[in-house]
N, C-alpha and C positions, 0 to 999 in steps of 0.2 A: 220715468220721465216726469218733468213737472208740467202742470197746465196753466194757462192764462189766457188773457185777452189782450190785444194790441191796444194801448192806450192812444199812442200816436206814432206816425212813422213819416219822415221827411224823405220823399224819394229822391229829390235833388242832392241831399246831403248824404243819403245812404244809411240813415240810422234812425232809431227811435226807441221807445220804451214798451215793455210788456207789464201789465198788472199782474201780479203773482199773489193771490189772496193770502193774507197773514204773513206776507213777506215784503221786503222793500220792492219797489219797481225794479225790473231787470233790463239793462241796456241791451239793445240788439243791433248789430251791424249787418248790412245787407249780405256780407260773405258768410254769415251763419245761417242763412236761409236755404233750406234744401228744396229746390225747385229748378225745373228745367226752364230755360228762357230767362226773361228779365226777372230779377229777384226784387220783390217788393212786398209789402204787408200793408193791409188797409185797416184803418181804425175799426175796432170791433171784431176783427178776425180772431177766432179761438184757435190756439196754437198749443202744441206740445214741444218741449224743449229741455235741454240739459242745462244746468246752472253751473257756471264756473265763477269761482270767488275772484273778485277784482284784485289787481296788484296795487300795493300802495294804498293810496286814498281813494281808489276807484271802487265803485260798488259792483254788485253781482253783474255777470254778463252771460247772455244766452248763447248757446251753441247748438247745432243740429236742430234748428227751428223747422217744424213742419205745421202747416195750416191744417187743422182738423175740420174747422167749420167756417167757411168764408163769410164775412159780413155781407149784407146786401149791398149792392152797388148804389152810390149816391145818385138821385134823380137829376136829370137835366145837366146842367153844366153852364147854364147862362146867368146863375147867381141872381135870378129874378129881374134882369134887366128889361125883360119884356120883348127884346129883339125889335124886328120890323123897322121901319123907316124912322131913322133918329135915334133909336135904342135909348130913350130916356136922357138924351144928351142935348134936348132942346130944340131939335130938328122937328120938322112936320111932314106930313104926308103929301100935302099939296102945296 
């Protein structure tokens, strides 16, 4: 099996790319992820996968993708808005 790191993965669209050292990036579709429940990958996840050559002008595609080392979860989720009264939108507390 090949090894690589998730470059990016769009959960809404269900696809992304895996960096495969010394080779072109590999396309990955959510249906290729071997996981129970919701199938998704996070940027930076280390994965093992099989490479399928693309058809026509398509590049390589991953199949049987398994996460071997999950990337740390992103901190927070407020994108630095600060929260609180007004949330940096011009409001004030008083």
